[in-house]
DODOTI-605772 format. One record per atom (N, C-alpha, C): residue number from 1; residue in three letters; atom name; x, y, z. Coordinates in steps of 0.2 Angstrom, whole numbers, always signed. Layout:
// residues N
+-----+--------+-------+-------+-------+-------+
! num ! residu ! atome !    px !    py !    pz !
+-----+--------+-------+-------+-------+-------+
! NUM !    ALA !    CA !     X !     Y !     Z !
...
+-----+--------+-------+-------+-------+-------+
//
This chain:
// residues 156
+-----+--------+-------+-------+-------+-------+
! num ! residu ! atome !    px !    py !    pz !
+-----+--------+-------+-------+-------+-------+
!   1 !    MET !     N !  -614 !  +361 !  +669 !
!   1 !    MET !    CA !  -610 !  +366 !  +666 !
!   1 !    MET !     C !  -613 !  +371 !  +662 !
!   2 !    VAL !     N !  -617 !  +368 !  +657 !
!   2 !    VAL !    CA !  -621 !  +373 !  +652 !
!   2 !    VAL !     C !  -625 !  +377 !  +656 !
!   3 !    TYR !     N !  -629 !  +375 !  +661 !
!   3 !    TYR !    CA !  -633 !  +379 !  +665 !
!   3 !    TYR !     C !  -629 !  +385 !  +669 !
!   4 !    GLN !     N !  -623 !  +383 !  +671 !
!   4 !    GLN !    CA !  -619 !  +388 !  +675 !
!   4 !    GLN !     C !  -617 !  +394 !  +670 !
!   5 !    LEU !     N !  -615 !  +392 !  +664 !
!   5 !    LEU !    CA !  -613 !  +397 !  +659 !
!   5 !    LEU !     C !  -619 !  +401 !  +657 !
!   6 !    LYS !     N !  -625 !  +398 !  +656 !
!   6 !    LYS !    CA !  -631 !  +402 !  +654 !
!   6 !    LYS !     C !  -633 !  +407 !  +660 !
!   7 !    GLU !     N !  -633 !  +404 !  +666 !
!   7 !    GLU !    CA !  -634 !  +408 !  +672 !
!   7 !    GLU !     C !  -629 !  +414 !  +673 !
!   8 !    GLN !     N !  -623 !  +413 !  +671 !
!   8 !    GLN !    CA !  -618 !  +419 !  +672 !
!   8 !    GLN !     C !  -620 !  +424 !  +666 !
!   9 !    ALA !     N !  -621 !  +421 !  +660 !
!   9 !    ALA !    CA !  -623 !  +426 !  +655 !
!   9 !    ALA !     C !  -629 !  +430 !  +656 !
!  10 !    ARG !     N !  -634 !  +427 !  +659 !
!  10 !    ARG !    CA !  -640 !  +430 !  +661 !
!  10 !    ARG !     C !  -639 !  +436 !  +666 !
!  11 !    LEU !     N !  -635 !  +434 !  +671 !
!  11 !    LEU !    CA !  -634 !  +439 !  +676 !
!  11 !    LEU !     C !  -630 !  +445 !  +673 !
!  12 !    LYS !     N !  -625 !  +443 !  +669 !
!  12 !    LYS !    CA !  -621 !  +449 !  +666 !
!  12 !    LYS !     C !  -625 !  +453 !  +661 !
!  13 !    LEU !     N !  -630 !  +450 !  +658 !
!  13 !    LEU !    CA !  -634 !  +454 !  +653 !
!  13 !    LEU !     C !  -639 !  +458 !  +657 !
!  14 !    LEU !     N !  -642 !  +456 !  +663 !
!  14 !    LEU !    CA !  -646 !  +460 !  +667 !
!  14 !    LEU !     C !  -643 !  +466 !  +670 !
!  15 !    LEU !     N !  -636 !  +465 !  +671 !
!  15 !    LEU !    CA !  -632 !  +471 !  +674 !
!  15 !    LEU !     C !  -633 !  +477 !  +669 !
!  16 !    TYR !     N !  -633 !  +475 !  +663 !
!  16 !    TYR !    CA !  -633 !  +481 !  +658 !
!  16 !    TYR !     C !  -640 !  +482 !  +656 !
!  17 !    GLY !     N !  -645 !  +479 !  +659 !
!  17 !    GLY !    CA !  -652 !  +481 !  +657 !
!  17 !    GLY !     C !  -654 !  +477 !  +651 !
!  18 !    GLY !     N !  -651 !  +472 !  +649 !
!  18 !    GLY !    CA !  -653 !  +467 !  +644 !
!  18 !    GLY !     C !  -656 !  +461 !  +646 !
!  19 !    SER !     N !  -657 !  +456 !  +642 !
!  19 !    SER !    CA !  -661 !  +450 !  +644 !
!  19 !    SER !     C !  -658 !  +445 !  +639 !
!  20 !    TYR !     N !  -660 !  +439 !  +640 !
!  20 !    TYR !    CA !  -658 !  +434 !  +635 !
!  20 !    TYR !     C !  -664 !  +429 !  +633 !
!  21 !    LEU !     N !  -663 !  +426 !  +628 !
!  21 !    LEU !    CA !  -667 !  +421 !  +625 !
!  21 !    LEU !     C !  -664 !  +414 !  +626 !
!  22 !    ASP !     N !  -667 !  +410 !  +630 !
!  22 !    ASP !    CA !  -665 !  +403 !  +631 !
!  22 !    ASP !     C !  -668 !  +398 !  +626 !
!  23 !    THR !     N !  -663 !  +396 !  +621 !
!  23 !    THR !    CA !  -666 !  +391 !  +616 !
!  23 !    THR !     C !  -663 !  +384 !  +618 !
!  24 !    ASP !     N !  -666 !  +379 !  +615 !
!  24 !    ASP !    CA !  -664 !  +372 !  +616 !
!  24 !    ASP !     C !  -656 !  +371 !  +616 !
!  25 !    GLU !     N !  -653 !  +374 !  +611 !
!  25 !    GLU !    CA !  -646 !  +372 !  +610 !
!  25 !    GLU !     C !  -641 !  +378 !  +612 !
!  26 !    SER !     N !  -643 !  +384 !  +612 !
!  26 !    SER !    CA !  -638 !  +389 !  +613 !
!  26 !    SER !     C !  -641 !  +395 !  +617 !
!  27 !    LEU !     N !  -636 !  +399 !  +618 !
!  27 !    LEU !    CA !  -638 !  +405 !  +622 !
!  27 !    LEU !     C !  -638 !  +411 !  +616 !
!  28 !    THR !     N !  -644 !  +414 !  +616 !
!  28 !    THR !    CA !  -645 !  +419 !  +611 !
!  28 !    THR !     C !  -644 !  +426 !  +614 !
!  29 !    LEU !     N !  -640 !  +430 !  +612 !
!  29 !    LEU !    CA !  -639 !  +437 !  +615 !
!  29 !    LEU !     C !  -644 !  +442 !  +613 !
!  30 !    THR !     N !  -648 !  +445 !  +618 !
!  30 !    THR !    CA !  -652 !  +450 !  +616 !
!  30 !    THR !     C !  -649 !  +457 !  +615 !
!  31 !    CYS !     N !  -650 !  +460 !  +610 !
!  31 !    CYS !    CA !  -647 !  +467 !  +608 !
!  31 !    CYS !     C !  -648 !  +471 !  +614 !
!  32 !    LEU !     N !  -642 !  +475 !  +616 !
!  32 !    LEU !    CA !  -643 !  +479 !  +622 !
!  32 !    LEU !     C !  -646 !  +486 !  +620 !
!  33 !    PHE !     N !  -646 !  +487 !  +613 !
!  33 !    PHE !    CA !  -649 !  +493 !  +611 !
!  33 !    PHE !     C !  -656 !  +492 !  +607 !
!  34 !    GLU !     N !  -659 !  +487 !  +610 !
!  34 !    GLU !    CA !  -665 !  +484 !  +607 !
!  34 !    GLU !     C !  -671 !  +490 !  +607 !
!  35 !    LYS !     N !  -671 !  +494 !  +612 !
!  35 !    LYS !    CA !  -676 !  +499 !  +612 !
!  35 !    LYS !     C !  -675 !  +504 !  +606 !
!  36 !    ALA !     N !  -669 !  +506 !  +605 !
!  36 !    ALA !    CA !  -667 !  +511 !  +600 !
!  36 !    ALA !     C !  -668 !  +508 !  +593 !
!  37 !    ILE !     N !  -667 !  +501 !  +592 !
!  37 !    ILE !    CA !  -669 !  +498 !  +586 !
!  37 !    ILE !     C !  -676 !  +497 !  +585 !
!  38 !    LEU !     N !  -680 !  +495 !  +590 !
!  38 !    LEU !    CA !  -687 !  +494 !  +589 !
!  38 !    LEU !     C !  -691 !  +501 !  +588 !
!  39 !    SER !     N !  -688 !  +506 !  +590 !
!  39 !    SER !    CA !  -691 !  +513 !  +589 !
!  39 !    SER !     C !  -689 !  +516 !  +582 !
!  40 !    ARG !     N !  -685 !  +512 !  +579 !
!  40 !    ARG !    CA !  -683 !  +514 !  +572 !
!  40 !    ARG !     C !  -679 !  +520 !  +571 !
!  41 !    THR !     N !  -676 !  +522 !  +577 !
!  41 !    THR !    CA !  -671 !  +527 !  +577 !
!  41 !    THR !     C !  -664 !  +525 !  +575 !
!  42 !    CYS !     N !  -663 !  +519 !  +577 !
!  42 !    CYS !    CA !  -656 !  +516 !  +575 !
!  42 !    CYS !     C !  -656 !  +509 !  +572 !
!  43 !    ALA !     N !  -651 !  +507 !  +569 !
!  43 !    ALA !    CA !  -650 !  +500 !  +566 !
!  43 !    ALA !     C !  -643 !  +498 !  +567 !
!  44 !    CYS !     N !  -642 !  +491 !  +566 !
!  44 !    CYS !    CA !  -636 !  +488 !  +567 !
!  44 !    CYS !     C !  -635 !  +483 !  +562 !
!  45 !    ARG !     N !  -629 !  +482 !  +560 !
!  45 !    ARG !    CA !  -627 !  +476 !  +555 !
!  45 !    ARG !     C !  -628 !  +469 !  +558 !
!  46 !    TYR !     N !  -628 !  +469 !  +565 !
!  46 !    TYR !    CA !  -628 !  +463 !  +568 !
!  46 !    TYR !     C !  -635 !  +461 !  +572 !
!  47 !    ALA !     N !  -640 !  +466 !  +571 !
!  47 !    ALA !    CA !  -646 !  +465 !  +574 !
!  47 !    ALA !     C !  -650 !  +460 !  +569 !
!  48 !    GLU !     N !  -654 !  +456 !  +573 !
!  48 !    GLU !    CA !  -659 !  +451 !  +569 !
!  48 !    GLU !     C !  -665 !  +452 !  +573 !
!  49 !    ARG !     N !  -670 !  +453 !  +569 !
!  49 !    ARG !    CA !  -677 !  +454 !  +572 !
!  49 !    ARG !     C !  -680 !  +447 !  +573 !
!  50 !    ASN !     N !  -683 !  +446 !  +579 !
!  50 !    ASN !    CA !  -687 !  +440 !  +580 !
!  50 !    ASN !     C !  -694 !  +442 !  +582 !
!  51 !    HIS !     N !  -699 !  +437 !  +581 !
!  51 !    HIS !    CA !  -705 !  +438 !  +583 !
!  51 !    HIS !     C !  -707 !  +432 !  +588 !
!  52 !    ILE !     N !  -709 !  +434 !  +594 !
!  52 !    ILE !    CA !  -711 !  +428 !  +598 !
!  52 !    ILE !     C !  -719 !  +430 !  +600 !
!  53 !    GLU !     N !  -723 !  +426 !  +598 !
!  53 !    GLU !    CA !  -730 !  +428 !  +598 !
!  53 !    GLU !     C !  -732 !  +435 !  +596 !
!  54 !    SER !     N !  -734 !  +439 !  +600 !
!  54 !    SER !    CA !  -735 !  +446 !  +597 !
!  54 !    SER !     C !  -730 !  +451 !  +599 !
!  55 !    ARG !     N !  -724 !  +449 !  +601 !
!  55 !    ARG !    CA !  -719 !  +453 !  +604 !
!  55 !    ARG !     C !  -713 !  +453 !  +599 !
!  56 !    SER !     N !  -710 !  +458 !  +597 !
!  56 !    SER !    CA !  -704 !  +458 !  +593 !
!  56 !    SER !     C !  -698 !  +459 !  +598 !
!  57 !    THR !     N !  -693 !  +455 !  +596 !
!  57 !    THR !    CA !  -686 !  +456 !  +600 !
!  57 !    THR !     C !  -681 !  +457 !  +595 !
!  58 !    ILE !     N !  -675 !  +459 !  +597 !
!  58 !    ILE !    CA !  -669 !  +460 !  +593 !
!  58 !    ILE !     C !  -664 !  +456 !  +596 !
!  59 !    THR !     N !  -660 !  +452 !  +592 !
!  59 !    THR !    CA !  -655 !  +448 !  +595 !
!  59 !    THR !     C !  -648 !  +450 !  +592 !
!  60 !    CYS !     N !  -643 !  +449 !  +595 !
!  60 !    CYS !    CA !  -636 !  +451 !  +592 !
!  60 !    CYS !     C !  -633 !  +445 !  +590 !
!  61 !    GLN !     N !  -630 !  +446 !  +584 !
!  61 !    GLN !    CA !  -627 !  +440 !  +580 !
!  61 !    GLN !     C !  -619 !  +440 !  +581 !
!  62 !    SER !     N !  -617 !  +445 !  +585 !
!  62 !    SER !    CA !  -610 !  +445 !  +586 !
!  62 !    SER !     C !  -608 !  +446 !  +594 !
!  63 !    PRO !     N !  -605 !  +441 !  +597 !
!  63 !    PRO !    CA !  -603 !  +441 !  +604 !
!  63 !    PRO !     C !  -598 !  +447 !  +605 !
!  64 !    ASP !     N !  -593 !  +448 !  +600 !
!  64 !    ASP !    CA !  -588 !  +454 !  +601 !
!  64 !    ASP !     C !  -592 !  +460 !  +600 !
!  65 !    GLY !     N !  -597 !  +461 !  +596 !
!  65 !    GLY !    CA !  -600 !  +467 !  +595 !
!  65 !    GLY !     C !  -605 !  +468 !  +602 !
!  66 !    HIS !     N !  -607 !  +463 !  +604 !
!  66 !    HIS !    CA !  -611 !  +463 !  +610 !
!  66 !    HIS !     C !  -607 !  +466 !  +616 !
!  67 !    LYS !     N !  -601 !  +464 !  +616 !
!  67 !    LYS !    CA !  -596 !  +466 !  +622 !
!  67 !    LYS !     C !  -595 !  +473 !  +621 !
!  68 !    HIS !     N !  -594 !  +476 !  +615 !
!  68 !    HIS !    CA !  -593 !  +483 !  +614 !
!  68 !    HIS !     C !  -599 !  +487 !  +616 !
!  69 !    CYS !     N !  -605 !  +485 !  +614 !
!  69 !    CYS !    CA !  -611 !  +488 !  +615 !
!  69 !    CYS !     C !  -612 !  +488 !  +623 !
!  70 !    ALA !     N !  -611 !  +483 !  +626 !
!  70 !    ALA !    CA !  -612 !  +483 !  +634 !
!  70 !    ALA !     C !  -607 !  +488 !  +637 !
!  71 !    GLN !     N !  -601 !  +489 !  +634 !
!  71 !    GLN !    CA !  -596 !  +494 !  +637 !
!  71 !    GLN !     C !  -599 !  +501 !  +636 !
!  72 !    MET !     N !  -601 !  +502 !  +630 !
!  72 !    MET !    CA !  -604 !  +509 !  +628 !
!  72 !    MET !     C !  -610 !  +510 !  +632 !
!  73 !    LEU !     N !  -615 !  +506 !  +632 !
!  73 !    LEU !    CA !  -621 !  +507 !  +636 !
!  73 !    LEU !     C !  -619 !  +509 !  +643 !
!  74 !    SER !     N !  -615 !  +505 !  +646 !
!  74 !    SER !    CA !  -613 !  +506 !  +653 !
!  74 !    SER !     C !  -610 !  +513 !  +654 !
!  75 !    TYR !     N !  -606 !  +515 !  +649 !
!  75 !    TYR !    CA !  -602 !  +522 !  +649 !
!  75 !    TYR !     C !  -608 !  +527 !  +649 !
!  76 !    MET !     N !  -613 !  +526 !  +644 !
!  76 !    MET !    CA !  -618 !  +531 !  +643 !
!  76 !    MET !     C !  -622 !  +532 !  +649 !
!  77 !    ARG !     N !  -623 !  +526 !  +653 !
!  77 !    ARG !    CA !  -628 !  +526 !  +658 !
!  77 !    ARG !     C !  -624 !  +530 !  +664 !
!  78 !    LYS !     N !  -618 !  +528 !  +665 !
!  78 !    LYS !    CA !  -614 !  +532 !  +670 !
!  78 !    LYS !     C !  -614 !  +539 !  +669 !
!  79 !    SER !     N !  -613 !  +541 !  +663 !
!  79 !    SER !    CA !  -612 !  +548 !  +661 !
!  79 !    SER !     C !  -618 !  +552 !  +662 !
!  80 !    ALA !     N !  -624 !  +549 !  +660 !
!  80 !    ALA !    CA !  -630 !  +552 !  +660 !
!  80 !    ALA !     C !  -635 !  +551 !  +667 !
!  81 !    SER !     N !  -632 !  +548 !  +672 !
!  81 !    SER !    CA !  -636 !  +546 !  +678 !
!  81 !    SER !     C !  -639 !  +552 !  +681 !
!  82 !    PHE !     N !  -636 !  +558 !  +681 !
!  82 !    PHE !    CA !  -638 !  +564 !  +684 !
!  82 !    PHE !     C !  -644 !  +567 !  +679 !
!  83 !    THR !     N !  -643 !  +567 !  +673 !
!  83 !    THR !    CA !  -647 !  +569 !  +668 !
!  83 !    THR !     C !  -654 !  +565 !  +668 !
!  84 !    LEU !     N !  -653 !  +559 !  +669 !
!  84 !    LEU !    CA !  -659 !  +554 !  +669 !
!  84 !    LEU !     C !  -663 !  +554 !  +676 !
!  85 !    GLY !     N !  -659 !  +557 !  +681 !
!  85 !    GLY !    CA !  -662 !  +558 !  +688 !
!  85 !    GLY !     C !  -662 !  +551 !  +692 !
!  86 !    VAL !     N !  -656 !  +547 !  +690 !
!  86 !    VAL !    CA !  -656 !  +541 !  +694 !
!  86 !    VAL !     C !  -648 !  +540 !  +695 !
!  87 !    THR !     N !  -647 !  +536 !  +701 !
!  87 !    THR !    CA !  -640 !  +535 !  +702 !
!  87 !    THR !     C !  -638 !  +528 !  +699 !
!  88 !    TYR !     N !  -632 !  +527 !  +697 !
!  88 !    TYR !    CA !  -630 !  +521 !  +694 !
!  88 !    TYR !     C !  -631 !  +515 !  +698 !
!  89 !    THR !     N !  -635 !  +511 !  +696 !
!  89 !    THR !    CA !  -636 !  +504 !  +699 !
!  89 !    THR !     C !  -637 !  +499 !  +694 !
!  90 !    PRO !     N !  -636 !  +493 !  +695 !
!  90 !    PRO !    CA !  -637 !  +488 !  +690 !
!  90 !    PRO !     C !  -644 !  +486 !  +688 !
!  91 !    SER !     N !  -649 !  +489 !  +691 !
!  91 !    SER !    CA !  -656 !  +487 !  +689 !
!  91 !    SER !     C !  -657 !  +491 !  +683 !
!  92 !    ALA !     N !  -662 !  +488 !  +679 !
!  92 !    ALA !    CA !  -664 !  +491 !  +673 !
!  92 !    ALA !     C !  -668 !  +498 !  +674 !
!  93 !    LEU !     N !  -667 !  +502 !  +669 !
!  93 !    LEU !    CA !  -671 !  +508 !  +669 !
!  93 !    LEU !     C !  -678 !  +507 !  +666 !
!  94 !    PRO !     N !  -683 !  +512 !  +668 !
!  94 !    PRO !    CA !  -689 !  +512 !  +665 !
!  94 !    PRO !     C !  -689 !  +513 !  +658 !
!  95 !    HIS !     N !  -694 !  +510 !  +654 !
!  95 !    HIS !    CA !  -694 !  +510 !  +647 !
!  95 !    HIS !     C !  -692 !  +517 !  +644 !
!  96 !    ALA !     N !  -696 !  +522 !  +646 !
!  96 !    ALA !    CA !  -695 !  +529 !  +643 !
!  96 !    ALA !     C !  -687 !  +531 !  +644 !
!  97 !    GLN !     N !  -685 !  +530 !  +650 !
!  97 !    GLN !    CA !  -678 !  +532 !  +651 !
!  97 !    GLN !     C !  -673 !  +528 !  +647 !
!  98 !    ALA !     N !  -674 !  +522 !  +647 !
!  98 !    ALA !    CA !  -669 !  +518 !  +643 !
!  98 !    ALA !     C !  -669 !  +520 !  +636 !
!  99 !    THR !     N !  -675 !  +521 !  +633 !
!  99 !    THR !    CA !  -676 !  +523 !  +626 !
!  99 !    THR !     C !  -672 !  +530 !  +625 !
! 100 !    LYS !     N !  -673 !  +534 !  +630 !
! 100 !    LYS !    CA !  -670 !  +541 !  +629 !
! 100 !    LYS !     C !  -662 !  +540 !  +630 !
! 101 !    LEU !     N !  -660 !  +536 !  +634 !
! 101 !    LEU !    CA !  -653 !  +535 !  +635 !
! 101 !    LEU !     C !  -650 !  +532 !  +629 !
! 102 !    GLN !     N !  -653 !  +526 !  +626 !
! 102 !    GLN !    CA !  -650 !  +523 !  +620 !
! 102 !    GLN !     C !  -651 !  +527 !  +614 !
! 103 !    CYS !     N !  -656 !  +530 !  +612 !
! 103 !    CYS !    CA !  -657 !  +534 !  +606 !
! 103 !    CYS !     C !  -653 !  +541 !  +607 !
! 104 !    GLY !     N !  -654 !  +544 !  +612 !
! 104 !    GLY !    CA !  -651 !  +551 !  +613 !
! 104 !    GLY !     C !  -643 !  +550 !  +613 !
! 105 !    GLY !     N !  -641 !  +545 !  +617 !
! 105 !    GLY !    CA !  -634 !  +543 !  +617 !
! 105 !    GLY !     C !  -630 !  +542 !  +611 !
! 106 !    LEU !     N !  -634 !  +537 !  +607 !
! 106 !    LEU !    CA !  -631 !  +536 !  +600 !
! 106 !    LEU !     C !  -631 !  +541 !  +595 !
! 107 !    ILE !     N !  -636 !  +545 !  +595 !
! 107 !    ILE !    CA !  -637 !  +551 !  +591 !
! 107 !    ILE !     C !  -632 !  +556 !  +593 !
! 108 !    GLY !     N !  -631 !  +557 !  +599 !
! 108 !    GLY !    CA !  -626 !  +562 !  +602 !
! 108 !    GLY !     C !  -619 !  +560 !  +600 !
! 109 !    LEU !     N !  -617 !  +553 !  +600 !
! 109 !    LEU !    CA !  -611 !  +551 !  +598 !
! 109 !    LEU !     C !  -610 !  +552 !  +591 !
! 110 !    GLN !     N !  -615 !  +550 !  +587 !
! 110 !    GLN !    CA !  -614 !  +551 !  +580 !
! 110 !    GLN !     C !  -613 !  +558 !  +578 !
! 111 !    ASN !     N !  -617 !  +563 !  +581 !
! 111 !    ASN !    CA !  -616 !  +570 !  +579 !
! 111 !    ASN !     C !  -609 !  +573 !  +581 !
! 112 !    ALA !     N !  -607 !  +570 !  +587 !
! 112 !    ALA !    CA !  -600 !  +572 !  +589 !
! 112 !    ALA !     C !  -595 !  +570 !  +584 !
! 113 !    LEU !     N !  -596 !  +564 !  +581 !
! 113 !    LEU !    CA !  -591 !  +561 !  +577 !
! 113 !    LEU !     C !  -591 !  +564 !  +570 !
! 114 !    ASP !     N !  -597 !  +566 !  +567 !
! 114 !    ASP !    CA !  -598 !  +568 !  +561 !
! 114 !    ASP !     C !  -598 !  +576 !  +561 !
! 115 !    LYS !     N !  -598 !  +579 !  +567 !
! 115 !    LYS !    CA !  -599 !  +586 !  +567 !
! 115 !    LYS !     C !  -605 !  +589 !  +564 !
! 116 !    VAL !     N !  -610 !  +586 !  +565 !
! 116 !    VAL !    CA !  -617 !  +587 !  +562 !
! 116 !    VAL !     C !  -621 !  +589 !  +568 !
! 117 !    VAL !     N !  -626 !  +594 !  +567 !
! 117 !    VAL !    CA !  -630 !  +596 !  +573 !
! 117 !    VAL !     C !  -636 !  +592 !  +573 !
! 118 !    GLN !     N !  -639 !  +590 !  +568 !
! 118 !    GLN !    CA !  -646 !  +587 !  +568 !
! 118 !    GLN !     C !  -647 !  +580 !  +565 !
! 119 !    ASN !     N !  -642 !  +576 !  +566 !
! 119 !    ASN !    CA !  -643 !  +569 !  +564 !
! 119 !    ASN !     C !  -648 !  +566 !  +568 !
! 120 !    GLU !     N !  -653 !  +563 !  +565 !
! 120 !    GLU !    CA !  -658 !  +560 !  +569 !
! 120 !    GLU !     C !  -659 !  +552 !  +568 !
! 121 !    ARG !     N !  -654 !  +549 !  +565 !
! 121 !    ARG !    CA !  -655 !  +542 !  +564 !
! 121 !    ARG !     C !  -648 !  +539 !  +563 !
! 122 !    VAL !     N !  -647 !  +533 !  +567 !
! 122 !    VAL !    CA !  -640 !  +530 !  +567 !
! 122 !    VAL !     C !  -641 !  +524 !  +562 !
! 123 !    THR !     N !  -637 !  +523 !  +557 !
! 123 !    THR !    CA !  -638 !  +517 !  +552 !
! 123 !    THR !     C !  -634 !  +511 !  +554 !
! 124 !    ASP !     N !  -629 !  +511 !  +559 !
! 124 !    ASP !    CA !  -625 !  +505 !  +561 !
! 124 !    ASP !     C !  -622 !  +507 !  +568 !
! 125 !    ILE !     N !  -625 !  +504 !  +573 !
! 125 !    ILE !    CA !  -623 !  +505 !  +580 !
! 125 !    ILE !     C !  -616 !  +502 !  +580 !
! 126 !    TYR !     N !  -615 !  +496 !  +578 !
! 126 !    TYR !    CA !  -608 !  +493 !  +579 !
! 126 !    TYR !     C !  -603 !  +497 !  +575 !
! 127 !    GLY !     N !  -604 !  +499 !  +569 !
! 127 !    GLY !    CA !  -600 !  +504 !  +565 !
! 127 !    GLY !     C !  -598 !  +510 !  +569 !
! 128 !    LEU !     N !  -603 !  +513 !  +572 !
! 128 !    LEU !    CA !  -603 !  +520 !  +575 !
! 128 !    LEU !     C !  -598 !  +519 !  +581 !
! 129 !    ILE !     N !  -599 !  +514 !  +585 !
! 129 !    ILE !    CA !  -595 !  +512 !  +591 !
! 129 !    ILE !     C !  -588 !  +511 !  +589 !
! 130 !    GLN !     N !  -587 !  +507 !  +583 !
! 130 !    GLN !    CA !  -580 !  +506 !  +581 !
! 130 !    GLN !     C !  -576 !  +512 !  +579 !
! 131 !    ARG !     N !  -580 !  +517 !  +575 !
! 131 !    ARG !    CA !  -577 !  +523 !  +573 !
! 131 !    ARG !     C !  -575 !  +528 !  +579 !
! 132 !    ALA !     N !  -580 !  +528 !  +584 !
! 132 !    ALA !    CA !  -578 !  +532 !  +590 !
! 132 !    ALA !     C !  -572 !  +529 !  +594 !
! 133 !    LEU !     N !  -571 !  +523 !  +594 !
! 133 !    LEU !    CA !  -566 !  +520 !  +598 !
! 133 !    LEU !     C !  -559 !  +521 !  +593 !
! 134 !    LYS !     N !  -560 !  +521 !  +587 !
! 134 !    LYS !    CA !  -554 !  +522 !  +583 !
! 134 !    LYS !     C !  -552 !  +529 !  +583 !
! 135 !    ARG !     N !  -557 !  +534 !  +583 !
! 135 !    ARG !    CA !  -555 !  +541 !  +584 !
! 135 !    ARG !     C !  -552 !  +543 !  +590 !
! 136 !    TYR !     N !  -556 !  +541 !  +596 !
! 136 !    TYR !    CA !  -554 !  +543 !  +602 !
! 136 !    TYR !     C !  -550 !  +539 !  +606 !
! 137 !    GLY !     N !  -549 !  +532 !  +604 !
! 137 !    GLY !    CA !  -545 !  +528 !  +608 !
! 137 !    GLY !     C !  -548 !  +524 !  +613 !
! 138 !    SER !     N !  -552 !  +527 !  +617 !
! 138 !    SER !    CA !  -556 !  +523 !  +623 !
! 138 !    SER !     C !  -562 !  +527 !  +624 !
! 139 !    LEU !     N !  -566 !  +524 !  +628 !
! 139 !    LEU !    CA !  -573 !  +527 !  +630 !
! 139 !    LEU !     C !  -572 !  +533 !  +634 !
! 140 !    GLN !     N !  -567 !  +533 !  +639 !
! 140 !    GLN !    CA !  -566 !  +539 !  +643 !
! 140 !    GLN !     C !  -564 !  +545 !  +639 !
! 141 !    GLU !     N !  -562 !  +544 !  +633 !
! 141 !    GLU !    CA !  -560 !  +550 !  +629 !
! 141 !    GLU !     C !  -566 !  +553 !  +625 !
! 142 !    LEU !     N !  -571 !  +550 !  +625 !
! 142 !    LEU !    CA !  -577 !  +552 !  +621 !
! 142 !    LEU !     C !  -579 !  +559 !  +623 !
! 143 !    PRO !     N !  -583 !  +562 !  +619 !
! 143 !    PRO !    CA !  -585 !  +569 !  +620 !
! 143 !    PRO !     C !  -592 !  +568 !  +625 !
! 144 !    GLU !     N !  -590 !  +567 !  +631 !
! 144 !    GLU !    CA !  -596 !  +566 !  +636 !
! 144 !    GLU !     C !  -601 !  +571 !  +636 !
! 145 !    GLN !     N !  -599 !  +578 !  +636 !
! 145 !    GLN !    CA !  -604 !  +583 !  +636 !
! 145 !    GLN !     C !  -609 !  +583 !  +630 !
! 146 !    ASP !     N !  -606 !  +581 !  +624 !
! 146 !    ASP !    CA !  -610 !  +581 !  +618 !
! 146 !    ASP !     C !  -615 !  +575 !  +619 !
! 147 !    ILE !     N !  -613 !  +570 !  +621 !
! 147 !    ILE !    CA !  -617 !  +564 !  +622 !
! 147 !    ILE !     C !  -623 !  +565 !  +627 !
! 148 !    VAL !     N !  -621 !  +568 !  +633 !
! 148 !    VAL !    CA !  -626 !  +569 !  +638 !
! 148 !    VAL !     C !  -631 !  +574 !  +636 !
! 149 !    ARG !     N !  -629 !  +579 !  +633 !
! 149 !    ARG !    CA !  -633 !  +585 !  +630 !
! 149 !    ARG !     C !  -638 !  +582 !  +625 !
! 150 !    SER !     N !  -636 !  +577 !  +621 !
! 150 !    SER !    CA !  -641 !  +574 !  +617 !
! 150 !    SER !     C !  -646 !  +569 !  +620 !
! 151 !    ILE !     N !  -643 !  +566 !  +625 !
! 151 !    ILE !    CA !  -648 !  +562 !  +629 !
! 151 !    ILE !     C !  -653 !  +566 !  +633 !
! 152 !    ALA !     N !  -651 !  +572 !  +635 !
! 152 !    ALA !    CA !  -656 !  +576 !  +639 !
! 152 !    ALA !     C !  -661 !  +579 !  +634 !
! 153 !    SER !     N !  -659 !  +581 !  +628 !
! 153 !    SER !    CA !  -664 !  +584 !  +623 !
! 153 !    SER !     C !  -667 !  +579 !  +619 !
! 154 !    TYR !     N !  -666 !  +573 !  +619 !
! 154 !    TYR !    CA !  -669 !  +568 !  +615 !
! 154 !    TYR !     C !  -677 !  +567 !  +616 !
! 155 !    LYS !     N !  -681 !  +568 !  +611 !
! 155 !    LYS !    CA !  -688 !  +567 !  +611 !
! 155 !    LYS !     C !  -690 !  +564 !  +605 !
! 156 !    LYS !     N !  -694 !  +559 !  +606 !
! 156 !    LYS !    CA !  -697 !  +555 !  +600 !
! 156 !    LYS !     C !  -704 !  +557 !  +598 !
+-----+--------+-------+-------+-------+-------+
//
């Protein structure tokens, strides 16, 4: 039974371009905005940095937050598929495109919420998503053009 739950979680995470860490006792969720956090463009209250040999990973400490991030990442990927030059498929994006999607999308969302033109850092991903959902009510009501424009123009 535990194996089936872990396999279902792994497949669900792979759908959104994430991964998971399998520990002896539990399933640890990998942050879906890991590339944005590792690039130091974004931060999150639920992110925890881990070091596995020479590799850094980010895990999510909130299953509820992970669910909201998965929905946001899926929305951004669908909205920006033309901009990124890919069609929406469940396979993972190449590193550079995934970083552009995550960083540019979150910065675009923050700029749209704050009505600021040049915000270059997101201090709390979960808080940003919650503010957006509170203001707009649903993902479908988000300012898609502002988000996609920011994804297209993002350069690190």
